[in-house]
C-alpha positions in Angstrom: 5.6 44.8 26.3 3.1 42.2 26.9 -0.5 43.5 27.2 -1.6 42.1 30.7 -4.8 42.5 30.1 -4.9 40.7 26.9 -3.0 37.7 28.6 -5.9 37.8 31.3 -8.6 37.7 28.9 -7.4 35.3 27.3 -6.6 32.9 30.0 -9.7 33.4 31.4 -11.0 32.4 27.9 -9.0 29.4 27.9 -10.2 28.4 31.2 -13.9 28.5 30.5 -13.3 26.4 27.1 -11.4 23.8 29.4 -14.1 23.5 31.9 -16.9 23.1 29.1 -14.8 20.5 27.3 -14.5 18.5 30.8 -17.9 19.2 31.7 -18.7 17.7 28.1 -16.4 14.8 29.0 -18.2 13.9 32.1 -21.9 14.7 30.4 -21.5 12.9 27.2 -24.6 11.0 25.9 -25.8 7.5 27.1 -28.0 5.3 25.2 -30.1 2.0 26.6 -31.9 -0.7 24.3 -35.7 -0.5 25.1 -38.6 -2.3 23.7 -42.0 -0.9 23.0 -44.7 -1.5 25.0 -46.4 -3.9 22.8 -42.7 -5.8 22.3 -42.5 -5.3 18.1 -39.5 -3.7 17.8 -36.6 -2.5 20.1 -34.9 1.3 20.1 -32.3 3.1 21.5 -33.5 5.6 24.2 -30.5 8.3 24.7 -30.2 10.7 27.6 -29.9 14.4 27.5 -27.6 15.9 25.0 -26.1 18.6 27.0 -22.5 18.1 26.3 -23.0 18.9 22.8 -24.0 22.3 23.9 -20.7 22.2 26.1 -18.8 21.1 23.4 -19.8 24.1 20.9 -19.2 26.4 24.0 -15.7 25.4 24.3 -14.9 25.4 20.9 -16.4 28.8 20.7 -14.1 30.1 23.4 -11.4 28.5 22.3 -11.6 30.1 18.6 -12.0 33.5 20.8 -8.8 33.2 22.7 -7.0 32.3 19.4 -8.2 35.2 17.5 -7.4 37.5 20.4 -4.0 36.3 20.5 -3.8 36.4 17.1 -5.0 39.9 16.7 -2.8 41.1 19.4 0.1 40.0 18.1 -1.1 40.8 14.3 -0.8 36.8 13.6 3.1 37.3 13.6 3.4 37.6 9.4 1.8 41.1 9.6 2.8 44.1 11.0 6.5 45.5 11.7 9.7 43.5 11.2 11.4 41.9 14.2 14.6 42.2 15.5 16.5 38.9 14.5 16.8 37.9 18.4 16.3 34.8 20.4 12.4 35.9 21.2 12.0 35.8 17.5 13.0 32.5 17.0 11.0 31.1 20.0 8.1 33.3 18.7 8.1 31.7 15.3 8.1 28.0 16.9 5.3 28.9 19.7 3.3 30.2 16.8 3.7 27.1 14.8 3.2 25.0 17.9 0.3 27.2 19.2 -1.5 26.5 15.6 -1.3 23.2 15.7 -2.7 22.6 19.2 -5.7 24.5 18.3 -6.2 23.1 15.1 -5.9 19.3 17.3 -8.2 21.0 19.9 -11.1 22.4 17.6 -10.8 19.0 15.6 -11.5 16.9 18.9 -14.2 19.5 20.2 -16.0 19.5 16.8 -15.9 15.8 16.1 -17.4 15.2 19.6 -20.0 17.5 19.4 -20.9 16.1 15.7 -20.8 12.8 16.8 -22.7 13.3 20.5 -25.5 14.9 19.1 -26.1 12.0 16.3 -28.5 9.1 17.6 -29.0 6.1 15.7 -32.4 6.0 14.4 -34.6 3.6 16.1 -36.3 0.9 15.1 -35.4 -2.9 15.0 -38.2 -5.2 14.7 -35.7 -8.3 13.8 -34.2 -10.0 17.2 -31.4 -11.9 14.9 -30.4 -8.2 14.1 -29.3 -6.4 17.5 -29.6 -2.6 17.4 -26.7 -1.0 17.8 -26.8 2.1 20.1 -24.2 4.5 18.7 -22.7 6.9 21.4 -19.4 8.7 21.3 -16.4 6.9 22.5 -14.8 8.0 26.1 -11.9 10.6 26.1 -12.4 12.7 22.5 -13.7 15.9 24.6 -11.0 14.7 27.3 -8.4 15.3 24.3 -9.9 18.3 23.3 -9.5 19.9 26.9 -5.9 18.2 27.0 -4.9 20.2 24.3 -6.9 23.5 25.2 -4.8 23.2 28.4 -1.2 23.1 25.9 -2.8 25.6 24.0 -3.3 27.8 26.7 0.0 27.6 28.0 1.9 27.8 24.3 -0.2 31.0 23.0 0.4 33.1 26.1 4.2 31.7 25.6 4.0 33.2 22.0 2.7 36.5 23.0 5.2 37.3 25.4 8.3 36.1 23.3 6.7 38.3 20.3 6.1 41.1 22.9 9.7 40.9 23.8 11.0 40.4 20.1 8.7 43.6 18.8 9.9 45.7 21.9 13.5 44.9 21.5 13.3 46.3 18.1 11.8 49.3 18.8 14.7 50.2 21.7 17.0 50.5 19.1 19.2 53.4 19.3 19.2 56.4 16.6 15.5 55.2 15.2 16.9 52.0 14.1 17.7 52.3 10.4 19.9 49.5 8.6 21.3 51.9 5.9 23.7 55.0 5.9 21.2 58.6 6.2 22.5 60.6 3.1 20.1 63.3 4.1 23.0 65.7 5.0 24.7 65.3 1.9 23.0 67.5 -0.8 
């Protein structure tokens, strides 16, 4: 049977990661072009860099949630064998999908955090070469949040299917041996 405590903790971690990713999207850095007081050069002035911290926080909470699910299920490939039933097939499909969504979400969050933290170095003294104040494109953290949401659903379904397949294997009659027992024939 699936551990309800594990499912609840993973769900809470995923909700926190989703919230942090949405907050990172809302608070990503913006920049404006300014001139110095003597008007010798232009420079970029960036506002708060809080969304980088939000993105990294979302990345870490999503990582913790994925680790908990994989430890709870022995990463699908370790541990006792699963009975070949429909639950095992679904668990395998959801396991692969879960990892794909996890990797995409982590890449979006990491790339967004790194790109948001990058600030163009300031000076441009030539008026015919305008300074580019580069910022993170809109939607990078939002894509990470979307894949966190997908990963939350798929990872929880994976764990339930895995637990169901593991439970059906343990409930086989006569100890679940596949071979003929020859212990009484000496």
